[in-house]
C-alpha positions, 0 to 999 in steps of 0.5 A: 830290529825295526819293523817293515814300515806299511802305515795304513794310510800309505801312499795317501797325500798329507793334507788331512781332509784329503786323506780321510776321503781317500781312506773312505774310498780305498776301504771300499775296493781293498778286497775287491777281486783282481783283475789281471788282464796283461802280464808275464806270469809263466802259465806253468806255475799253474799247470802243476797243482804241486809246482814250488817256487824253489828257494827265496832267490828263486822266487824274488831275485833270479827271475826279476829284472826290477831287483837285479838291474838295480844291483847291477846299476851299483856294480853287482854282477849278475852272476853273483846273483845267479842269473842263468848265462846264455852260454851256460857258463858258471853263476852262483849256485848257493842261493843263501849267498845270493840272498844275502847280497841281496839283503845287504843291498836292499837299502838300495830300494828305499823309496822305489816301487820295487822296495814297495812290492818287496815289503809288501809281499814279505810281510802280507804274503809271508808274515814277516815284520823285520826289516830286510838287512844284513843282519836279518838276511838268513833268519827271513831266508829261513822263514820264507823257505819253510813256508814255501814247502806248505801247500798253501804257498803253492801258486794255485793257493796264493792265486786263491788267496789273492783273490784274483778273478782272472790272470792272462799270461802272454804268448808268443804265437807260436806257443802251443799253449800246452800249459794252458791246456793242462790247466783246463784238463785239471779241472781247477777253476782258476781262470788263467787265459792266454794272450797272443803276441805275434812280435816274433813272427811279425817284427822280421828283425826279431832275433830268431825270426825265420826260426819262428816262421818255421814253427808258425809253418808247423802249427799251422800246417802250411808252409809259411812261404809268403806274405799271404800264408802268413796272414792266414797262419796268424788268423788261424792262431789268433782264432786257436788262442780265442777258443783257449779263452784269449780275449787280447793280443799284444804287440810291441814296436819301437815306435807307433809308426804304422803304414799301409802297404799293397799286398805286392809291397808286403810280399817283396819285403817278406821275401827279401826278409826270408832271404835274410836280405831285409833292411832296417827300414824294411823291418819298419815298414813291415811292422807298421803294416802289420799292426794295421793288419792286426787292427783289421783282425781284431775288428773281424775276430774281436780280440783287444789289441794292446800296443806298447811302444817306446823301449830300446830293448838290450841296450846293454850289449854286453849283457844282452849277449851274455844273459839274453834278453829282459835283463833290465837293460831296456831303456825309454825312447822318445815317442810320437803317436799323432803322426805314427797311428794317423794311418791305422786310426784313419783306417779303423780307429772310428769302428766301434768294434775295434778296441785298442789299448795304447801304453807308452815309456814316453810320459810327454806323450800323455798330455800332448798326444794320448789323452787327446787321441783316446778323448776323441776315437771310440776305438781307443783306451789308455792302458795304465802307467807302464813299466818304469812308470808303474810307481806311486809318482808315475800314477800320480803324473798319470792322473795329472796328465790324462784325465782331464782331456780323455776322461776316466772312462777312456782308460783302461784301468790297472794291469800288473804287467808282471813276471813276478807273481808274488808281486801282484796284490802289491802292485794292485794296492798301490794302484787302488791307493793312488787311485783313491787318493786322486778322486779324493783330491776331486772331492776336496776340491769340490769337483765330484761329489761322494756319490761320483767318487765312490762309482769312480774308485769302483771302476778304477779298481775293478770295472775299467779293466774288465770292460776294456778286456772283455772279461 
């Protein structure tokens, strides 16, 4: 059987001079600690020292929308992949069958970032050399299943093996952070920190919003029955997250629209929302206003503010209703930042106490808007290529469109933004190689010398993220 193809010079350009410099640069940071300042790994993995990933299907397929969205696009039903249904309906329980379906269709991932991550994980984490195919499926399943029985393949041990310096999870404002507390109390020295995400209580059109407000009230100890008490409760929860090690907040919105409402205007919308009478326009206005409030709070408490925009979530109604959110049916939409962020940046963008990191799913805004914004406002940094663009080509386009105008040091380095913990080393390796290749191109074209290049690759791989996220 053919072996997994992972040459030492993968992802570098074909020009021999550039490839040689890229390899020199990459070697310097290949084993540097991983800074993981934004992602969606479940903290319960680390709360229990004996936590098991389960079967190979549990580890790689059932929770990973990057995988099953591709399979679904080819007509494979999510039930056959074991993805749980909202209504508790029947799904495939035989994990060997799920794995066989995956292996039979593994060719679909050729040339995709998911294929790159999977091959890396199979080889470097589990020591598998053979390509995953229909014929090798069950033998590889056995190899992985056997490995997962050993203590060295528990999440804490892999965290140490991956050389992760810090890993930030993403946690709802209403999360009591019990798993984080358990990690702390266990005495383990792995640095797992929370990130404050208030979307469920500040986006009044969010599913379950009123239930989320009640949960917030319970945690705050005061009924959140007004806009004023909402703000107080959010400030209280931010302080709690910070006491638990958080250095950042995370905010998702459809667009980058911001605006300043008066307290009375905000109160009126909030009361309509409590009664179930808020309109779509109300939701847009309130979210835009609360983003400005979050920026104001970040200036006060020092938490880094991340803003992700540009996703039409739950685009496939049938999938969303049957399987819930985050099931591979989120689709990018066209974005706009110059006008949308104008109120927020004119109110707070010149204040160096604000640290705002921007992400988008609309690459056309990179050179036109985001790079000029980051290249001017002292409060703004650009996050790395995100979601669909966390890929070799996405990274190459980012370097090409952003860096000349924004400058490397107005970007935030790399974060893996993943739910799939075993893919973290592969994602960082891809970024480090892509960055080395880009910087090597500057060297061979006479734009920077090797001293500058060596400093740039160190910052790209490690320093920028650590500084941007205050880690």
